[in-house]
C-alpha positions as CSV (number, residue, x, y, z in Angstrom):
1,M,-12.7,9.0,23.0
2,L,-10.7,6.2,25.7
3,A,-10.0,2.9,24.1
4,T,-7.9,-0.1,25.7
5,N,-6.9,-3.3,24.5
6,Q,-6.8,-6.9,24.9
7,G,-4.5,-8.7,24.9
8,G,-0.1,-8.5,25.5
9,I,0.3,-4.8,25.1
10,A,-2.0,-2.2,26.6
11,A,-3.1,0.8,24.4
12,Q,-3.2,4.5,26.1
13,Q,-5.8,7.5,25.0
14,A,-6.7,6.7,21.0
15,T,-8.3,10.9,19.5
16,A,-10.2,10.4,16.2
17,T,-10.6,12.9,13.8
18,T,-14.2,13.0,11.3
19,I,-14.4,14.0,7.9
20,A,-17.9,15.6,7.8
21,D,-17.8,15.9,3.4
22,S,-19.6,12.9,2.0
23,Q,-17.4,12.7,-0.8
24,Y,-13.9,10.2,0.1
25,D,-15.1,7.2,-0.8
26,S,-12.1,5.6,0.2
27,T,-8.2,5.1,1.8
28,V,-6.0,4.2,-0.4
29,K,-3.1,5.2,1.6
30,L,-2.2,5.3,5.4
31,V,1.1,6.2,6.8
32,F,3.4,8.0,9.6
33,S,6.4,10.0,8.8
34,K,8.7,7.8,10.8
35,D,9.9,10.3,13.8
36,G,5.9,9.4,14.2
37,R,4.9,13.5,14.3
38,V,3.0,13.5,10.8
39,L,0.4,11.0,10.0
40,R,-0.1,10.9,5.4
41,E,-3.6,10.1,3.6
42,I,-4.4,9.6,1.0
43,R,-7.9,9.3,-0.3
44,E,-10.1,9.2,-3.6
45,V,-13.0,10.4,-3.4
46,S,-15.5,9.9,-7.0
47,S,-17.7,12.7,-7.9
48,E,-21.6,12.9,-7.4
49,D,-22.3,13.9,-10.9
50,E,-22.6,11.9,-14.4
51,N,-19.3,11.4,-14.7
52,H,-18.4,9.7,-11.4
53,F,-14.6,10.6,-11.8
54,S,-12.2,10.7,-9.5
55,R,-9.3,12.6,-7.3
56,V,-7.8,12.9,-5.5
57,H,-6.9,14.3,-1.2
58,A,-3.8,14.1,0.6
59,I,-4.3,15.1,4.1
60,T,-2.0,15.6,7.3
61,Y,-2.3,14.9,10.7
62,A,0.1,15.4,13.4
63,A,-0.7,12.4,14.7
64,S,0.2,13.0,18.7
65,T,-3.7,14.9,18.3
66,G,-5.2,13.4,15.2
67,E,-5.8,17.4,14.2
68,I,-5.4,17.7,10.2
69,N,-2.7,20.1,9.2
70,Q,-3.6,20.6,5.8
71,V,-5.6,19.4,3.0
72,W,-4.3,19.3,-1.2
73,K,-7.4,18.3,-3.2
74,L,-5.7,17.3,-6.7
75,Q,-7.9,18.2,-9.5
76,P,-10.2,15.8,-10.9
77,Y,-9.6,12.6,-13.3
78,T,-6.5,11.8,-11.1
79,R,-5.4,8.3,-8.6
80,L,-2.6,7.6,-6.8
81,Y,-0.1,4.5,-8.3
82,S,1.8,4.7,-5.9
83,A,4.0,6.6,-2.4
84,S,7.0,6.6,-0.3
85,T,7.3,4.9,2.7
86,D,7.1,7.7,4.8
87,G,3.5,8.9,2.1
88,R,5.6,12.0,1.6
89,L,6.1,11.5,-2.8
90,A,2.9,10.0,-4.9
91,I,3.2,9.0,-7.8
92,I,-0.1,10.2,-9.1
93,F,-1.7,9.4,-12.5
94,L,-3.7,11.8,-13.8
95,D,-6.3,10.7,-16.0
96,T,-8.8,12.8,-19.2
97,P,-12.2,12.2,-20.0
98,N,-11.0,12.8,-23.3
99,R,-11.1,8.7,-25.2
100,D,-8.5,10.2,-27.5
101,E,-5.8,11.9,-25.5
102,H,-3.3,10.2,-23.0
103,G,-3.0,11.1,-19.7
104,H,0.3,10.8,-18.6
105,P,1.8,10.5,-15.0
106,L,3.5,13.1,-11.6
107,L,5.4,13.4,-8.6
108,L,3.7,14.9,-6.0
109,D,5.3,16.7,-3.0
110,T,1.8,15.6,-0.1
111,Q,3.5,18.1,2.5
112,T,4.6,21.5,0.4
113,G,1.4,20.3,-3.1
114,Q,4.4,20.7,-6.0
115,T,4.4,18.0,-8.7
116,W,6.4,17.5,-11.9
117,D,5.6,15.7,-13.9
118,I,7.5,11.9,-14.5
119,P,9.6,12.7,-17.9
120,A,8.1,11.6,-21.5
121,E,10.3,9.7,-22.3
122,W,10.6,7.2,-19.7
123,L,7.4,6.6,-20.8
124,D,5.9,3.5,-23.6
125,S,4.2,5.6,-25.7
126,D,2.4,2.8,-26.4
127,D,0.9,2.8,-23.3
128,P,0.5,6.2,-21.6
129,R,-1.2,4.1,-18.0
130,S,1.6,1.7,-17.9
131,V,2.9,1.3,-14.4
132,T,5.0,3.9,-12.6
133,T,5.5,3.5,-8.7
134,I,8.6,5.1,-6.4
135,S,10.8,3.2,-4.3
136,G,10.4,3.7,-0.4
137,D,13.0,6.1,-0.3
138,G,11.9,8.3,-2.7
139,R,15.4,8.1,-4.7
140,L,13.8,5.4,-7.5
141,V,10.5,6.2,-10.4
142,S,10.4,2.6,-12.3
143,I,8.3,2.1,-15.6
144,C,6.3,-1.4,-16.7
145,S,5.2,-1.4,-19.8
146,F,4.6,-5.1,-22.7
147,S,7.5,-3.4,-24.9
148,G,10.4,-6.5,-24.1
149,S,11.1,-9.8,-26.2
150,S,8.3,-12.1,-27.4
151,D,8.6,-14.5,-24.0
152,T,9.9,-11.3,-21.7
153,P,7.3,-8.8,-22.3
154,M,7.5,-7.8,-19.3
155,L,9.6,-4.4,-19.1
156,V,10.5,-2.7,-16.1
157,N,13.2,0.4,-16.2
158,I,14.8,2.2,-13.0
159,Y,15.5,6.1,-13.4
160,D,17.2,8.0,-10.8
161,W,14.8,11.0,-9.9
162,R,17.2,13.1,-9.3
163,T,19.5,12.3,-11.7
164,K,16.7,11.3,-14.5
165,K,19.0,8.8,-15.5
166,L,18.7,5.1,-16.0
167,V,19.6,2.9,-13.7
168,A,18.7,-0.7,-14.2
169,S,16.2,-2.9,-16.5
170,Q,14.9,-5.8,-16.2
171,M,12.4,-8.1,-17.6
172,S,10.0,-11.2,-16.9
173,E,7.8,-13.6,-19.0
174,L,3.9,-13.8,-18.9
175,F,3.4,-15.8,-15.5
176,S,0.4,-16.2,-15.9
177,A,-1.8,-17.3,-18.6
178,G,-4.9,-14.5,-17.2
179,G,-5.3,-12.1,-15.1
180,I,-3.4,-8.7,-14.7
181,F,0.1,-8.2,-14.6
182,G,2.5,-4.8,-13.9
183,G,6.0,-4.8,-12.8
184,G,7.9,-2.0,-10.5
185,L,9.8,-0.8,-7.0
186,T,9.4,-2.9,-3.7
187,E,10.2,-0.6,-0.7
188,D,13.9,-1.2,-0.1
189,G,14.3,-0.7,-4.2
190,K,14.6,-4.9,-5.6
191,I,11.6,-5.1,-9.0
192,E,9.0,-6.6,-7.9
193,F,6.7,-9.0,-11.3
194,W,2.9,-9.4,-10.2
195,N,0.0,-11.2,-11.9
196,N,-3.2,-10.8,-9.3
197,R,-4.2,-14.3,-9.7
198,V,-0.5,-15.4,-9.3
199,G,1.7,-13.7,-7.4
200,S,4.8,-12.1,-7.1
201,K,8.3,-12.9,-8.0
202,I,11.2,-10.1,-6.6
203,V,14.4,-9.7,-8.3
204,E,17.5,-7.6,-7.8
205,P,17.6,-4.6,-10.3
206,K,21.5,-5.0,-11.6
207,T,21.3,-8.6,-11.5
208,G,18.2,-10.3,-12.9
209,R,19.2,-12.4,-10.0
210,S,15.8,-14.4,-9.0
211,I,15.5,-13.7,-4.7
212,V,11.7,-15.0,-3.6
213,E,8.4,-16.1,-5.2
214,F,5.0,-15.6,-3.3
215,G,0.9,-16.0,-3.9
216,P,-1.3,-13.1,-4.3
217,N,-2.9,-11.1,-0.9
218,A,0.5,-11.1,0.5
219,V,2.4,-8.3,2.7
220,R,6.3,-8.2,2.1
221,S,8.3,-6.5,4.7
222,P,10.3,-2.3,3.3
223,N,13.4,-4.6,4.2
224,G,11.7,-7.5,2.7
225,R,12.7,-10.2,4.9
226,W,9.4,-10.9,6.1
227,I,6.1,-11.4,3.9
228,V,3.0,-12.6,5.0
229,E,0.6,-14.1,2.7
230,L,-2.1,-14.2,4.1
231,A,-5.6,-15.6,4.4
232,G,-9.2,-14.4,2.5
233,Y,-10.9,-16.1,-0.9
234,L,-8.2,-15.6,-4.3
235,H,-9.8,-15.3,-7.4
236,G,-12.4,-18.7,-7.6
237,R,-9.5,-20.6,-4.8
238,E,-9.9,-19.9,-1.3
239,R,-6.2,-19.8,1.8
240,L,-6.9,-20.9,4.0
241,D,-4.2,-20.3,6.5
242,T,-2.0,-17.1,6.8
243,T,2.1,-18.2,6.5
244,V,4.3,-15.9,6.7
245,I,7.5,-17.2,4.8
246,N,10.8,-15.6,4.7
247,G,11.9,-13.0,2.3
248,E,15.6,-14.5,0.7
249,N,14.5,-18.0,0.3
250,G,10.9,-18.2,0.3
251,E,11.1,-20.8,3.7
252,L,8.1,-21.8,5.2
253,L,8.4,-20.0,8.7
254,G,5.1,-20.8,10.2
255,K,1.2,-19.4,10.7
256,L,-0.6,-16.7,12.4
257,D,-3.8,-17.8,13.6
258,L,-6.1,-15.6,11.4
259,K,-8.2,-17.3,9.1
260,I,-11.2,-17.1,7.0
261,R,-14.5,-16.6,8.1
262,D,-18.0,-17.1,7.9
263,Q,-18.3,-14.4,5.8
264,P,-18.2,-13.7,2.3
265,A,-15.8,-12.5,0.0
266,V,-13.7,-10.8,3.0
267,S,-10.2,-11.8,3.0
268,W,-7.9,-10.5,5.9
269,S,-5.5,-6.8,5.3
270,G,-2.1,-6.9,6.9
271,V,0.9,-3.7,7.3
272,F,4.1,-3.7,8.9
273,C,5.5,-2.1,11.7
274,G,8.8,-0.5,9.6
275,T,10.7,-3.3,10.5
276,T,9.3,-4.2,14.3
277,G,8.8,-7.3,13.3
278,R,5.2,-5.9,14.5
279,F,2.3,-7.2,12.0
280,I,-0.9,-5.6,11.8
281,A,-3.9,-7.4,10.5
282,W,-7.3,-6.9,10.1
283,D,-10.6,-8.0,8.1
284,A,-14.2,-6.8,8.5
285,D,-14.3,-6.8,12.3
286,S,-11.3,-7.1,13.8
287,V,-7.5,-5.7,14.4
288,L,-5.1,-8.0,15.3
289,V,-2.0,-7.4,15.8
290,F,1.4,-9.2,16.1
291,D,4.7,-10.8,16.5
292,I,6.4,-12.1,13.5
293,P,9.4,-13.6,14.8
294,S,7.5,-15.7,16.9
295,R,4.1,-15.0,15.3
296,K,1.9,-15.2,18.5
297,Q,-0.1,-12.3,18.7
298,I,0.3,-9.6,20.8
299,A,-3.2,-6.9,21.0
300,T,-6.4,-6.7,20.6
301,I,-7.7,-3.1,19.2
302,P,-12.0,-3.8,20.4
303,V,-13.6,-2.5,17.3
304,E,-15.6,-0.3,19.5
305,T,-12.8,2.2,19.6
306,W,-12.7,2.5,15.8
307,R,-14.9,1.8,13.8
308,D,-18.1,3.9,12.2
309,Q,-21.4,2.2,13.2
310,S,-21.5,-0.4,11.3
311,L,-19.0,0.3,8.2
312,A,-15.5,-2.1,8.3
313,T,-12.3,-0.9,8.6
314,T,-11.1,0.7,5.1
315,D,-7.4,0.9,5.7
316,V,-4.5,0.5,8.6
317,G,-1.3,3.1,9.1
318,C,0.9,2.0,12.0
319,S,4.3,3.8,13.4
320,W,8.0,2.7,11.8
321,N,8.7,2.3,15.4
322,G,5.7,-0.4,15.5
323,K,3.6,2.1,18.7
324,R,1.4,4.1,17.2
325,V,-1.8,2.8,15.3
326,A,-3.8,4.7,12.2
327,I,-7.1,3.3,12.1
328,R,-9.1,4.6,9.4
329,S,-12.8,3.3,8.9
330,G,-16.0,5.2,6.6
331,Q,-16.3,9.0,8.7
332,R,-13.5,8.0,11.4
333,L,-10.1,8.1,11.7
334,T,-9.0,7.0,15.4
335,L,-5.4,6.8,17.1
336,H,-4.2,4.2,18.7
337,D,-0.8,3.7,21.4
338,L,0.3,0.6,22.0
339,K,3.6,-0.3,23.7
C-alpha cells in the first residue's frame, strides 16, 4: 500500500498489518522503541462468553515492515495500568473473577514475556486495585492509595524497582467534589495527581513543589516541556479550542487549529513524538501532524491510507525522532514515514 501526506511533510511508503482474529478489541498502548526499530502494541481483548473477561495481548512488530515478531497472550482478567516510554515494561493488573479474592499488579517484560509480582508490602491492603504506574525509563514504580491524612488523603509512594527502596512520597487533597481520582508517575519521573473531571497537577517527588496544573483530556510531552489541552467533550461541558501551555509554569503559548466538529461526544486525542516538538492529533476522521513550537500544522495523513472500512482510528503512536507514525484502526495497523 502506498500513502501520501497532504501538507508540508511528504510521506514515503506505508505498510499495513491486519490482525484477522476478531477477538481483538482495543489498543491501549502503541509505541516505538527509542531506536525506532520496534513497534510495540498492547491490546485488551474481551472474551466472547458470558464471563466477559479481558486479557492483555502484548504484540511486537518490526517497524520497518509491520511484520509481527511475537505475541504474548496473558491469562484472563488482566488489563494494562501503565507502560514505559518504549513499551518494553508494563504494569499489568491481574484480577480474579471471585469477588472474595483480591487481584494484584505485576510487571511484564513485553520482549521476553517474563513477569514479576509487585511487592505486596508496597500495596494498600484496603485497596488492592490501587493505581500502579511506571516511569518512562522503567526505573521507578509508584503506588497510589487513599491512606494519607484526612485533608490530603491521596498518597503516592515511589519505589526504586532495582533496590526495592522507597525514594519519595507525596500527598494531595481531593481537588474535586466528584469524579475519579488517582496519582502516579509521569514519563520523566514527576508525580501527577489527577481527577477525570478537573484535570491534573504535577509536583516534584522529593519536595512536593507544585510545577503546573492543567485540565482533563490533555497530553504532556515526555520531558514536561509542553502540555496540549485538546478540544473535546468534558463531562457536561465543551472545550472548544486546543491550547498549548508551557509545561514548567502553565503559561499559555498559543493554540492549535483543532476544534470540535459536528460529531456528538467525540474528542481529539494526541501523542508527542518524543522531545522533537512534533505532535500527532487525531479524531474519528483525521490524523494531523503539528509543530508545537510554531503551533503550525505540517501534515495530514489521508484517511484512506489508514482507516479500516468505516471504523474510526483507535490509537496512534509516533517514533522518538518524529519520522514514523503508526495508526491502529479496527483490524488494520498502518505505518507511515514522515520526512
